[in-house]
C-alpha positions as CSV (number, residue, x, y, z in Angstrom):
1,M,4.7,-6.6,24.9
2,P,4.9,-9.8,22.7
3,R,3.6,-12.7,24.9
4,G,3.9,-16.4,24.9
5,R,6.7,-18.9,24.3
6,R,9.3,-17.6,21.8
7,R,10.2,-19.8,18.8
8,R,13.6,-18.9,17.6
9,G,15.2,-20.0,14.3
10,P,18.7,-21.6,14.3
11,T,21.4,-19.0,14.9
12,G,25.1,-19.0,15.8
13,S,28.1,-20.7,14.2
14,A,26.7,-24.3,14.4
15,A,23.6,-23.3,12.6
16,R,25.5,-21.4,10.0
17,S,27.8,-24.3,9.3
18,A,24.9,-26.7,8.8
19,S,23.2,-24.1,6.6
20,T,26.2,-23.6,4.4
21,S,26.6,-27.3,3.6
22,T,23.0,-27.7,2.4
23,T,22.2,-24.3,0.9
24,A,23.0,-25.1,-2.7
25,D,21.1,-28.5,-2.7
26,R,18.0,-27.0,-1.0
27,R,18.0,-24.1,-3.4
28,R,18.1,-26.4,-6.4
29,R,15.3,-28.5,-5.0
30,T,13.2,-25.5,-4.4
31,E,13.9,-24.0,-7.8
32,R,12.7,-27.2,-9.5
33,V,9.4,-26.9,-7.6
34,I,8.6,-23.3,-8.3
35,D,10.3,-22.0,-11.4
36,D,7.5,-23.2,-13.6
37,E,4.8,-21.8,-11.4
38,P,3.0,-18.6,-12.3
39,D,3.0,-15.4,-10.2
40,R,0.1,-15.8,-7.8
41,I,-2.4,-13.5,-6.0
42,I,-4.3,-15.5,-3.4
43,H,-7.5,-14.4,-1.6
44,A,-7.1,-16.2,1.7
45,D,-6.3,-15.9,5.4
46,N,-2.5,-15.8,5.2
47,L,-2.1,-18.0,8.3
48,A,-4.1,-20.7,6.6
49,V,-2.2,-20.6,3.3
50,L,1.4,-20.0,4.4
51,P,2.0,-23.6,5.7
52,T,1.3,-24.8,2.2
53,F,4.5,-23.1,0.9
54,P,7.8,-25.0,1.1
55,D,10.7,-24.1,3.4
56,G,13.1,-21.5,2.2
57,R,11.0,-20.6,-0.9
58,F,11.4,-16.8,-0.9
59,T,14.5,-14.5,-1.2
60,L,12.5,-11.5,0.0
61,I,9.5,-11.2,2.3
62,Y,8.1,-7.7,2.6
63,L,5.3,-7.3,5.2
64,D,3.1,-4.2,5.7
65,P,0.6,-5.5,8.3
66,P,-2.1,-3.4,9.8
67,F,-0.5,-0.9,12.2
68,N,-3.0,-1.5,15.1
69,T,-4.2,2.1,15.0
70,G,-7.4,1.3,16.8
71,R,-9.6,2.4,14.0
72,A,-10.9,1.3,10.6
73,Q,-8.8,2.5,7.7
74,S,-10.9,3.7,4.7
75,R,-10.4,5.7,1.6
76,Q,-12.9,6.7,-1.1
77,S,-11.5,6.8,-4.7
78,T,-12.4,9.7,-6.9
79,R,-11.9,10.6,-10.5
80,H,-12.5,13.7,-12.5
81,V,-14.3,13.9,-15.9
82,R,-14.3,16.8,-18.2
83,V,-17.6,18.6,-18.4
84,E,-18.6,19.9,-21.8
85,P,-18.8,23.7,-22.0
86,T,-22.1,25.2,-21.2
87,D,-23.5,28.7,-21.1
88,D,-21.2,30.6,-18.7
89,S,-24.3,32.3,-17.2
90,Q,-25.4,28.9,-15.8
91,P,-24.2,28.1,-12.3
92,A,-21.8,25.2,-12.0
93,A,-23.3,21.9,-11.1
94,S,-22.8,20.6,-7.7
95,G,-19.5,18.6,-7.5
96,T,-17.8,20.4,-10.4
97,I,-14.5,22.1,-10.1
98,T,-12.7,24.6,-12.3
99,G,-9.3,23.7,-13.6
100,F,-6.6,25.2,-15.8
101,A,-7.9,27.7,-18.4
102,G,-11.3,27.7,-16.9
103,K,-12.1,24.1,-17.9
104,R,-14.6,22.4,-15.7
105,Y,-14.4,18.9,-14.3
106,E,-16.9,16.8,-12.4
107,R,-15.7,14.9,-9.4
108,I,-17.1,11.3,-9.4
109,R,-16.8,9.3,-6.2
110,G,-15.9,5.7,-6.5
111,D,-16.1,2.8,-4.1
112,L,-15.3,3.2,-0.4
113,L,-12.4,0.9,0.4
114,R,-11.8,-0.1,4.0
115,Y,-10.2,-2.7,6.3
116,D,-10.2,-3.1,10.1
117,D,-7.1,-2.0,12.0
118,R,-8.2,-2.9,15.5
119,F,-6.9,-5.9,17.4
120,D,-7.6,-7.1,21.0
121,D,-4.2,-8.8,21.0
122,Y,-2.0,-7.5,18.2
123,W,0.9,-9.8,18.9
124,A,-1.2,-12.9,19.2
125,F,-2.2,-12.0,15.7
126,L,1.3,-11.1,14.3
127,E,3.7,-13.5,16.0
128,P,2.6,-16.8,14.3
129,R,2.8,-15.1,11.0
130,L,6.4,-13.9,11.6
131,V,7.3,-17.5,12.6
132,E,6.0,-18.6,9.2
133,A,8.0,-15.8,7.5
134,W,11.2,-17.1,9.1
135,R,10.5,-20.6,7.8
136,L,9.8,-19.4,4.3
137,L,12.9,-17.3,3.9
138,A,15.7,-18.7,1.8
139,D,19.1,-19.0,3.5
140,D,20.2,-15.8,1.8
141,G,16.8,-14.2,2.3
142,T,15.7,-10.9,3.9
143,L,12.6,-9.9,5.8
144,Y,11.4,-6.3,5.7
145,L,8.7,-5.6,8.3
146,H,7.0,-2.2,7.8
147,L,5.3,-0.7,10.9
148,D,4.8,2.7,12.6
149,Y,5.7,4.1,16.0
150,R,2.9,2.2,17.8
151,E,4.3,-1.3,17.4
152,A,7.9,-1.1,15.9
153,H,9.6,-1.3,19.3
154,Y,7.7,-4.4,20.3
155,A,8.4,-6.0,16.9
156,K,12.2,-5.5,17.4
157,V,12.1,-7.5,20.6
158,L,10.0,-10.3,19.0
159,L,12.2,-10.5,15.9
160,D,15.4,-10.5,18.0
161,A,14.0,-13.5,19.8
162,L,12.9,-15.2,16.6
163,F,15.8,-14.5,14.2
164,G,18.6,-13.7,16.7
165,R,20.0,-10.3,17.4
166,E,22.9,-11.0,15.1
167,S,20.4,-11.2,12.2
168,F,19.2,-7.7,12.6
169,L,20.5,-5.7,9.6
170,N,18.8,-2.3,9.7
171,E,16.2,0.0,11.0
172,L,15.0,2.0,8.0
173,I,13.1,5.3,8.6
174,W,10.8,6.3,5.8
175,A,10.3,10.0,6.4
176,Y,7.5,12.1,4.7
177,D,5.9,15.4,5.2
178,Y,2.3,15.3,4.3
179,G,-1.1,15.6,6.0
180,A,-2.3,17.2,9.2
181,K,0.2,18.5,11.8
182,A,-0.2,17.9,15.5
183,K,0.0,21.1,17.6
184,R,0.5,19.5,21.1
185,K,3.4,17.2,20.2
186,W,6.0,16.7,17.4
187,P,4.1,15.7,14.3
188,T,4.6,12.0,13.5
189,K,5.8,11.8,9.9
190,H,7.7,8.6,9.5
191,D,7.3,4.8,9.3
192,T,9.8,2.2,10.5
193,I,11.0,-0.7,8.5
194,L,12.9,-3.4,10.4
195,V,15.2,-5.5,8.3
196,Y,16.3,-9.0,9.3
197,V,18.3,-11.7,7.4
198,K,18.0,-15.4,7.7
199,N,21.8,-15.9,7.7
200,P,23.9,-13.0,9.0
201,T,27.0,-14.2,7.1
202,G,25.3,-15.2,3.8
203,Y,22.5,-12.9,2.9
204,W,22.0,-11.2,-0.5
205,F,22.4,-7.4,-0.6
206,D,23.5,-5.5,-3.7
207,S,23.8,-1.8,-3.1
208,T,25.0,-1.2,-6.7
209,A,21.6,-2.2,-8.0
210,V,19.8,0.6,-6.0
211,D,18.8,3.8,-7.6
212,R,21.1,6.6,-6.3
213,E,19.8,9.9,-4.9
214,P,21.1,13.5,-5.1
215,Y,23.5,14.8,-2.5
216,M,21.9,17.1,0.0
217,A,24.9,19.4,-0.3
218,P,26.4,18.7,-3.7
219,G,28.8,21.6,-3.3
220,L,30.7,19.7,-0.7
221,V,31.7,16.8,-3.1
222,T,33.4,16.7,-6.4
223,P,31.4,17.4,-9.6
224,E,31.8,13.7,-10.6
225,K,30.3,12.5,-7.3
226,A,27.6,15.0,-7.5
227,S,26.6,13.9,-11.0
228,L,26.5,10.2,-9.9
229,G,24.5,10.8,-6.7
230,K,24.9,8.9,-3.5
231,L,23.7,5.6,-2.1
232,P,20.7,6.0,0.2
233,T,21.3,5.8,3.9
234,D,18.9,4.3,6.4
235,V,16.7,7.4,6.3
236,W,14.6,7.5,3.2
237,W,12.8,10.7,2.3
238,H,10.0,9.9,-0.1
239,T,6.6,11.3,-0.6
240,I,3.5,9.3,0.1
241,V,1.3,8.2,-2.9
242,S,-0.1,11.3,-4.4
243,P,-3.9,11.5,-4.0
244,T,-4.1,12.6,-7.6
245,G,-1.2,10.7,-9.1
246,R,-1.2,7.9,-11.6
247,E,0.1,5.4,-9.0
248,K,-3.0,5.8,-6.8
249,T,-5.3,2.9,-6.5
250,G,-7.6,4.3,-3.9
251,Y,-6.7,1.6,-1.4
252,P,-6.1,2.8,2.2
253,T,-2.5,3.1,3.3
254,Q,-1.1,2.3,-0.1
255,K,2.7,2.4,-0.1
256,P,4.7,4.1,-2.9
257,E,6.4,2.0,-5.6
258,G,9.6,4.0,-5.0
259,I,10.0,2.5,-1.5
260,L,9.4,-1.0,-2.7
261,R,11.7,-0.6,-5.7
262,R,14.6,0.2,-3.5
263,I,13.9,-2.9,-1.3
264,V,13.5,-5.3,-4.2
265,Q,16.6,-3.9,-6.0
266,A,18.8,-4.4,-3.0
267,S,17.7,-7.7,-1.7
268,T,16.8,-9.8,-4.7
269,R,18.2,-10.8,-8.1
270,E,16.3,-11.1,-11.3
271,G,14.2,-14.2,-11.2
272,D,14.1,-14.4,-7.4
273,W,10.8,-15.0,-5.6
274,V,9.2,-12.3,-3.4
275,L,6.3,-12.8,-0.9
276,D,3.9,-10.2,0.6
277,F,1.2,-11.8,2.6
278,F,-0.4,-8.5,3.7
279,A,-0.6,-7.5,0.0
280,G,-3.1,-4.7,0.2
281,S,-3.0,-2.8,-3.1
282,G,-0.4,-5.1,-4.6
283,T,2.5,-2.6,-4.8
284,T,5.1,-5.3,-3.9
285,G,4.0,-7.5,-6.8
286,A,3.8,-4.5,-9.2
287,V,7.4,-3.6,-8.5
288,A,8.5,-7.2,-8.6
289,A,7.0,-7.7,-12.0
290,T,8.6,-4.5,-13.4
291,L,12.0,-5.6,-12.1
292,G,11.8,-9.2,-13.4
293,R,11.2,-10.9,-10.1
294,R,8.6,-13.6,-9.4
295,F,6.0,-13.0,-6.7
296,V,3.2,-14.4,-4.5
297,L,0.7,-12.0,-2.9
298,V,-1.8,-13.0,-0.2
299,D,-4.6,-10.9,1.3
300,E,-8.0,-11.9,2.9
301,N,-9.7,-8.6,2.1
302,A,-12.0,-8.9,-0.9
303,E,-11.6,-5.2,-1.6
304,A,-7.8,-5.6,-1.8
305,I,-8.2,-8.4,-4.3
306,A,-10.5,-6.3,-6.4
307,V,-7.9,-3.5,-6.5
308,M,-5.2,-5.9,-7.5
309,K,-7.3,-7.4,-10.3
310,G,-7.5,-4.0,-11.8
311,R,-3.9,-3.2,-11.2
312,F,-2.6,-6.5,-12.8
313,T,-4.9,-6.5,-15.8
314,D,-2.0,-6.0,-18.2
315,V,0.6,-8.1,-16.4
316,A,0.9,-11.5,-18.2
317,G,0.9,-14.8,-16.4
318,V,-0.6,-13.7,-13.1
319,V,-3.0,-16.2,-11.6
320,F,-5.7,-15.3,-9.0
321,E,-6.6,-18.1,-6.6
322,Q,-9.2,-18.5,-3.9
323,G,-8.0,-20.0,-0.6
324,P,-9.5,-20.2,2.9
325,T,-10.6,-17.0,4.5
326,A,-11.5,-16.2,8.1
């Protein structure tokens, strides 16, 4: 269970009244500070760098912290290079595979990327960072906290104490069906995303901006509705990042752009600022840039920074900074 003294942000009618009277002024002051700043990717311990950001800076904070699985997460990137034709009587070289029309490819292994996902006291690690997230949210801002079954229930209790239960917006379930299947229990094939807003009466959410999805039973609705598709519910069926797809960076636990696109579309406007201080492979920033949002990414893992440098090579105006690391 989360331990220690709970710090709770202002909630209730009195806090909402005070917030409403100052929202516009505070937003204008913040915009003057940050509109001319570049998109930033910071190599730093997030708890060291977060206090340097002004209150209420970000409309959206998406966090995908380590899941406390109790093991190191690692993934080795691979690529395939076409092998020039040789005498068919010669045996295939070790590491080659045969593809379409008998063409041969050599599998080349890249760097082994890893990060530690083991914590003696997970909530002593996460709680102060969530306190900072509350401070950094704009009055109309939204926090998305992405976890799995191991810690999501404890996070709900902690966030209720910090934000107030009335600020809980949704529990999103990202369901997928890939990988090994357990035989002695129901296979675990979903993640949980907890959604909290800074102000339960004044947050930004635009369902019309979200990409629609097909009806599961299109024959039960009119042809017009079927052609338009439907708004997503709180259960999102979406494949993981394909091990062989163009989106793959090779970073462990990389999240799909489709998941982040839906979040950014719904909870921000063009030009709004987005923060991810467990940035990993940089998917949040990649989606934000594509959709015309501004972003700040933070990660203390040098391998994550290296992946993001490759991913943002062609994105103009992104500045990489070195901050304090643990």
